[in-house]
N, C-alpha and C positions, 0 to 999 in steps of 0.2 A: 265517184261513189265514196260515201263515208261508211267504212266497214265497222261492224260490231267487233268488240274485243273477242278473243277466243273463248273467254269464260262466259260472256253474255250469249254468244252463239251456242255454246254447249247448253246453257240454260234453256234457250228456246227449243233446242232439239229434245232435251230431256223432258220438257213439259208435255211432249207428245206421248211419252211413255208413263208419266206419273201425273201429279196433281197440278192445278193452276199455280203459277208463281207470281201472285200479286200480293201487295200489302195494302192495308186499309186503315182508316180511322173513322170513328163515330163521334160527332159533336152533338150534344143535346143542349138546346137553347130555349130561353123564355123570350117571348116577343116583348118589345118595348111597351111601356105603360100606355103610350098614345096610339098603339097599333089598332087599326080598324079591322073590320071583317074581311077585307080584301088584302090584308097585309102579306100573307104568304103567296097570293097570286102575283103580287108585285115583286116579291123576292125571286120567284121562279122566272118571271118575265125578264127581269133585269139580267139574269144569268144567260138568257138566250139572245140578248141584244148583240153581243159580239162587237161592241164599238171600241174595244181595246185590243192591242196585240196580245197574242197568246204566248205564254211561257214556251221557250224553245223546246224544253223537255217534253212538253205536252203537244207539240206539233208533229213530232217524229214517231215513226213506228218501224219495227224490224220487218224486213222483207227478204225473201230469197226466191229465185226463179231461174228460168233458162237464161234470161238476159244478164243475170249476175253470176253465171257459171256455178250455180248452186251454193254460193256464199251468202251469208247474212250481211245485209247492208241496211243503213238507216235511210228511210224514204219519207218525204213530206207530201201530203195531199195538196191539191190546188187550194182547197179550203177545208176547214174543220167544221163539220156540221154539228153545231152545238146542241141542236135538239136531239141528237142521238147520244150525246155525252152527258147532258144535264137533264135528268128525268125526274119525274115526281111520282111518289107513292103515298098511299094512305093506309094506316093500320087501324083496326077496329078493337083490338084487345089491349090497348095501352102499351105499357113497357114490355110485357110478355110478348105481345104481338110484334113489337119492334125487333126484339132479338131473334124471333123466329124468321122475320123478313130478312134481317141482316144475314142470318145463316143461309137462306136461300140465295140471296144476291152474291154472297161470298163464294158459293159453290160454282157460280157461273163463270166460264172462261171468258176472258176478254177477246173481242174480235180482232184477229190479226191483220185484217185488211184496212185498218184505220188506226189512228193514235190510240194506244192501249191504256185508256183510263176512262172511268165512269164516275159520275157524281149523282146522288139521289137526294132530293128534298123530300122528307118524310113527315107527314102531319098525322094527327089523330091521337097524339099523346095526351095524358092527363093535364088539366090546367091550361090547355091551349099551347103547350110546349110543342116543339118540333125538333127534327134531327136532320143533320147532314151526314151522309155516308159517302166517303170518297175512297176509291180503290185505284191503284196504279200498278202497272206491271213492274216487276223488280228489275228488269233490264233498263227501265226508264228512270226509276228512282228507288231508293231504299227507304226503310221505315223511318230512320232518323231524319233524313233529308225531306221525306214526305211530310212529317210532322212540322218541320221547320217551314216548309212552304205554306202549310195551313196557318201556322202561327203568324207568319208575315202578313197574312190577309186579314188579321184581326187588329183591334185597337183597344187600348186601355181607356179610351175616352167614350163614355156612353152617349155623348151628344154628336159624335161624328156620323155623318151620313154620306151618301153617294160613294161608298167604298167599293172598289172593284172586286170582282169575284176572285177566288183563290187561283184560278187558272191564268189570270192576267200576268203579262210580262212586266216585272218590276225593274228590268234592266240591270240585274245584279248577278246573273249567272247564265252561263251558256249551257247548251244541252250536254248532259252527262258529265258535267264538270266535277261533280263530287259523289256520284252514286257509288262507285266501286269502293271508295275508301272507307265507307261506313257500313258495308254489307254485313259485317260480323254482328253489328249491334242488333239487327233484326233477326238474325239466325234463320234466314230464309233461303240461303243459297249454298248448300253443302257442296254442290259440284264445284263451286269456286274454290273452296278450301282444298278439295281433293286434287283438282287440276293444278292449283298453285303449289301444292306439296310435291307433286310429281315433277313439275318443271324446276323446282328448287331442291331436288334431291341431293345435288352435290353440296349445297350449303349445309344441309342437315348432316351429311357425313362429316363435313369439316368440323361442325360443332361437336359432334360425338368424339371425333379424334382429338380435339383440343380440350376435352374434358368438360364442356359446358353442359353436357347431359347430366352432370352430377346434381344440378339443382333439381331437375325433374325426378331423378332417382331418389334424392333425399325426400322429396314430397311424397313419393310412393311409399317409402319406408315409414313415413309419418302418417300414412293413411289419410292424406289430405287431398289427394287427387286419384285418378283411376287410369289403369292401363286399357288399351283396346280390349273389348269383351270383358271389361271389369264391372259392368253393370248387369243386374239381373234382367232377364227378359220379362216384359209385362205386355199387357194388351196395347199399351201406348206405342209399342214398337212394331205393330203389325201394319197392314194396309189401311190407309186413311179412308178409302172408299170415295164415292162420288158426292156425298152430301155432307153438309157442315152443321155443327151446332155451336152457337155463340152465346155467351152470357157475360155480364159485366156488372160491376158495382164499385162504389167508392167509399173510402174511409178517411177520417180526419188524419192529417199528417201529425197532429199533436200526440195522438196515441202511439204512433211509431217513434216519434222523437223522444217520448217519455221513456220508452224501453231503451232506446239508443243511449240516452244520457246516463242511465243507471248502469248499463252493462259495458259501456265503452266501445261498442261496435258501431258499424255504419248503418244508416237507414236502409240501404239496399240489403244488408245482411239480415236485418230484422224482417224485411219483407220476404226474403228467401226462406227464412225459418218459419214464418207463418204459412207460406205456401207449402213447405215441406210437411207441416202438420196436416194441412188440408188434403194433400195428395195421399199421405199415409192413412188418414181416417177414411177417405173414399175407398182405397184399396181394402182396408179392413172391413168396411161395410159390405163389400162385394166378395169377401173371402179370398182375396188375391194378393195380400201383402207378402212380398218375398222376405226371406230371412236376411238376405244381404241388403245393404242400403241402396236406395235408388241414387242415381247420379244425374245431376243437372248440367247442361252446357250453359255456362254463364259468360257473357262478354265482359271484358275489362277495358275501360277507356283510359287513355293517357292524355286526354284532352281536358282542359279546365272546364269547370261547370259553366263559366261565363261563355266559353267559346263554343259550347255544344249547340247553341241556338243562334249563332251568328254566322256571317258569311265568310269566316276565315277558311282558307284552304285546308281540308281535313287531312289529306295524305293518308298514310296507313297508321291510324291512331287507335285502333281497337285490337285487343287480343282476345283469346278464348281460353277459358279454364274449365276443367271438368271437376265439379264440386260435389262431393258426397253430401247427401241431404240428411243423413242420420235417421232415415225412416225405420231403422232397426232399433232405435232408442225410444223408450217410453217418455223420458224426461224432456220437455220442450226446451229447457235451458241448456241441457246437454247437446241438443240438436243445434241450438244457436251457437254454442261455443265451438262445435265442430265446423260449422259453416264459416264462422269467423276465422278460425285457424286456416282453413282451406283457402278462403279468399285472400287472406293476408299473404299466404305463400304465393298465390297466383299473381297478386299485385307486384310482389317483389320480382317474380320471374319476368313478367311483361315489362316492368320498368327497367330492369337490367339488361335483358336480352332483346327487347323490342317485340312488337305485336306479331311480326312475321314469324319469328321463332316459335311463338305460342301456337300459331296455326300449323306449323310444320309438325310439332310434337303432338298435336291433336288430330292430325289427319287420319291416323289409323282408327281412332275411335269414331270419327265421323263416317268413314267408309264402312266400318263394322255396323253402323246404325242404318245407313240409307241404302246400302247395296243388297243385303240379304232379302228384304221383302220383294225385290224385283226378280229374284231368282227362284226357279222351281225346286226349292229345297225345303225340308221339314222345318217346323218352328224351332227356333234356336232356344238355348237355355241361357245364353248370355248375349249382351249387346254392348255397344260403345257408350251410349248414354240413354236416358229414358225420356227426357223432355228438356226443352230450353226454358230458362227463366231469365228474363231480361227486364231492365228498368230504363225508361226513356224520360229524360227531363223535358217537361213542358213549360209553358209560360208561368212565371212566378207571381203574376198579379191577375186579378179578375179581368177578363177580356170580353169584348163586344164585337158584334158584326152588324153594322148599320143600326145600332141601338139595341139589338137583341143580345141579352146576356148569355154568355157561354157558361152553362151550369156544370157540364161534365165533359171530359175528353177520355176516350177509350181507344187504345190500339186494337186492331184486328189483324193479327199476324198470320203467317202462312203455316199450314200443315201439309204434310205429304207422307208417302209411304215410308215407314221407319220412324217418323216423327209425327205421329198422329194427334199429338196434343201440344199446344203452345200457350204459354202464359207470359204476357207482357204487361207491365204496369207503366203508368204515366203520371208523373207529378204535375199538379196544376193548382196554382194559388195555395190554398190551405188544405188540399185534399190529394189523395192518391187513387187513381182509377185502376182497377184490376180488370184486364181483358182476358177471358178464357175462350179458346177456340179449339175445336176437336173435330175429328171425323164423327158424324152423327151416329154411325154404327158402333164406334169405339166407346163413346161416352154419350149415350142417349139422354142421360139425366144431368147434363152439364150445369143446369141451374142450381143443383145441390151444392156446387162449389161455393156459392155465395154464403149460405148459412155456415158451411164448414169453415170458410175463411174467418168469419166473425167469431165462431167458437174457438178457433185456434189462436186468434189474436187475443181474445179474452183469457184463454188458458195461459198464454205466455205472459200477459200482464200480471195475472195472479201469481204465477210462479216466481217472477222477478220480484214482485212486491213482498212475497213471503220470505224470500231469501235476504232481501234488503233489511227487513225488520228483524 
């Protein structure tokens, strides 16, 4: 028997008490110019053929029973029934109908009795476009590795045909070879962080005694990170509920790069500042903006940009930083500067001490966020952080699948009690896709984040331009 790691086993058990723990991605494609009326029928039929070996990560599923002594183990079925994993849907309301359907599919738990992944071919979009939605349980693969798996199934050659589906085994990775190392990037497994922190308590004490806590203490004094219960409580920190709301949109990278070049900050910091403004305005519109700044949980990578989408062994190469968003500030440039100072301090901390140390120092805030909603206690006035904001690098060039052009790529990240909102962006070619996911009861109007994001990007552009002049 191949046993699950203690952290994966804890996640499977915790899912029974909380929300589904899967990650997903949506690809929107345009059919090739020579596509006939039966093109999508052929795409779906080819996915069901099953004439290629299946990636080992997608053949296994977690299982426990009397025969395993109550322990979680990996099990493989005699055969993977592809017709149960590769399904087809049709939407009638165009893009709006697509995201409504994605929200419904994302809310559904994966079947624990078979490999825990699903893919959906979705037609009915404007202009004959179609979409793929793929979701995989987080014990099987994390968000970054999942996007890598999808990217590996694409081609930069629009003339290439007979391409195998994403689930095909390309002979480059064994089951679970790199899932745990990149979990922080997706911010979908807080129980990993808490458990890791408990088991590494002696290391934390050693670091405190040797004075390495001084770096974090200095960051706290400089107001560029937050203590546990340092974030104000918002509706984002309640129970996620059983239903999901999803929305997404893309913006040109050139607009973000223009701000980046003038201000000397990173593209990710510009994105975080834009999202800070959008969240701030949404809370203002609902009369719920706290006086204290909201705090985002932001992953920090120590991996090179080139290595992020290759098959290099990842190891423990991501850290976590609690970044004040400056939502208590009216000036968008002031918010950007605060985020830049905070993330610069976080990058120095992770680079010098390592990603594991950043997880240890963040464990209290993570626990303060995800545990209270599970307890029968009154609503809190403070929490550990308010939402995760993460950026995932996607393919740098235009990509195709059997001649169909990939127009847009959007992550669909996990939400759960205490973290009922998740924003993840994905760079692709000359665009950046923003994926918003929330409990539908928490943010029923999640589509309003798209115009708010555009308005806040334009506001930051104008503010930077006026100060430059």
